[in-house]
N, C-alpha and C positions, 0 to 999 in steps of 0.2 A: 317410639322410634323417631318421632318428628323432632323432639328437642335435641337429641344427640346430633342429628343431621344439621340443624340450625347452628349448634355450637361448633361443629366441625367447619361449617362454612364461614363462620365468623373468625375462627382461627386462621383459615386459609387466607381470608381477605386481609387480616391484620399482618400476616407474614408477608404477603405481597406488597402491602403498603410500606412495611419496614424495609424490605429489600430495595424498593424503588427509592426510598429516602436515604438508605445507607450507601448506595453507589455514588461515586463522585460525579460531579457535573462534567459531562464529556461532550466536547464539541464535534469530535470526528473519530470514526474508526478508519484507520489508514493502513492499507496493505501495500508494502513496497515489494515489487517483483523485479528482481535484478538479473539481467541477461548475462550468463556465463558461457554461452555457446562457443563453438570452436573458432568463430571469427574474432573472438576477444582474446588478444594475446596476454601473456603474463603481465607485461608492463601496463597494458590497458586495464586489466583487471585491478591492479594496484591503484591506478589513478581513479578508477570508478569507486572503489570501496573507501579510499581515504577521502575522496571528494564528497561522497555521501556523508561520511562521518563529520567532516568539516562543515558541510551545509547544515546538517541537523543541529550541530552544536554552536553555530554562528549566533552571536548575541541577538541579532534581529529575529532570528527564528525562535530562539529560546524565549524571548520576550513575547512574541506572538502566541506561542503555546501557552505561556503562563496567563496572558490576558484573556485567552479563549476559555480558560477554565480547565484545560488539559485535553489531551487526546490519547487514544489507545492505539498502539502500533504493533504490527506484525510484519516481519520481513523474511523473504526467502529468495534463494537463487534458483534460476530455472534455465533449462536448455532443451534437452530432448524430451520425448513423450512422457517419460516418468522420471526424469532427472531433476527432481526438486529436493532442495535441502533447506530446512528451516534455519534461519540465522538468529532472529529475535522472536521468541514466542510472544503471545499477546501480553503487552506490558503497558501499564498506564503511565504516561509522561505528564506529570503535573508540576514538577520542579526541576531545577538544574541538575540535581544529583541523578534523577532518573533519566534525564535526557543524555547526560554525559555517559552514563552506564550503557545505554543503548548504542550510542555512537561508538564507544570503545569496543563493544561486542561486534559491531559491523566491521570496523577497521581490522579487528583481529581475527575475523572469520577465515578459516582455511578453506580454500576453494574445493568444492566437492567434485565437480566435473569440469573437464576442459576439452572433451573430444566429441561432443554431441552436436547435432544441428539445432535449428531454431523452431521449436514447437510452441508457437504463440498461443494456439487454441488450448492446448493442454495447460499452459501456464495460467491462462484466464480461468479455466475450470478449477484449478487448484486454489486460486485466489478466492473464487466464489465459495468453495467448500469451507475454507478457513474463515471467511467473513461470517458464516453461519455459526461458527464456533466461538465467536468473540464473546467474552464474558460480560461486557457492559453494553448497555443500550445508549447509543450516541446520536447526536442530532443529524449527522451525515455519515454516509459510507462511501469511501473513495478507494479505488485501486489505482496505483501508479505502476505502469509497466515501462521499464527502460530497456532500450535495445538499440542495436546498430544494423539490423537487417530485417527482411520480411520473413513471413512464415514459410518454411521449406520442409516441414515434416508434420504428419498428422493432420487433424481437422483444422479448418480455418477459424478465425475469431467469430465469424458469423454463426457457425454451428455452436460455439461455446455459448454465445448469447441466447441461442434458441433452446439450449438443453440444460443450462444451469440457472440458478436463482440470481438474477441481476436486477430485479425490480427495486427501484429506489437507489441504485448504485451508480456512481459516476466513475468512469474509467478514463484516466488521463495518461498521456504518453510523454516520456522524455526520450527523444531520439538523438543518437549520435550520427550526424550527417556524414555523407561521403561515399556510401556504398552504392552499388548498382545491382539490382533495381533500387530506385530511390526509396529509402525507408521513411522519409518525412511524408511524402505523398501517401505511402501505404498506411502509415499510422493515422493520418487524417481521414482517409477514406474507409479503412477497414477495422481499425483498432479502437479508437476512442468511442465512448458510449455514454449516453445519457445527456440530459439538459446541462448546458454549460461546460461540457467536456472540452478539453483543449490539448494541444501538443506544444511542449516546450522543446526547443532545438538547441543542442550543443554542437558547436562547429567541429569539435573533435573531443577526444577523451580528456585532454587538458582543460577543456571548457566545461566539463561535466559538473564540477563543484558549483560554479556560478549559475549554470542552468538549473541545477537541483535546488539551489537556494531560492531562485525566483519562483520556481514551481511550488515549493513548500509554503512560501509566504502567501502566494495567491490562494492556495487551498485552505490554509489555516485561517487566514483572515476571512475568507468566504464562509467557512464553517462557524466562525465566531458570530458573524452577522446573522446566520441562519438560526443559531441558538438564541440570539437576542430577540428574535421576532415574537 
């Protein structure tokens, strides 16, 4: 009985080694959580989605992704407690073709909800659940939450961080400024999470593309440096 067990153990070890070697070099697992709550108008939604598509496919961002070795991406829209719709399933972005395909999927996504409030804690919980389902093991795990308002339904971000698996995860925010209460201060104090977490500010929805490009470059370049250590 000892020899079969040893043989089975060797097979398992070899399979694990093959799996680790077979997966592509991955600098970052990135979850994009996109606010589509009722405060976001139809015109603002279009600016947000086309802005994200253009930021992701910008030549500087594409170059950063390629130089990093590639990232895996998951994107979803969020608003109310259980109003979550997947936009891009987990996808490895290692070349321009994959990046443009993801960008086009984002730009062409039909809005799932438009009349729910802002359940930030639920959005963070959904992001954490899907991070655990990521197919690749990457150097860093990052959640990007974009929004134009504070949490006004369900549990707060603090409870999400206490009850979901966020160990080793960095949560950054992209905030569209202008609402009352101040969403920028709220994201800085209540939403971002983990060492090095930051908030990128868009003055309005027309500024969303530029703000998203800045944020993506900062995250991807940081992930590449982490992978090189």
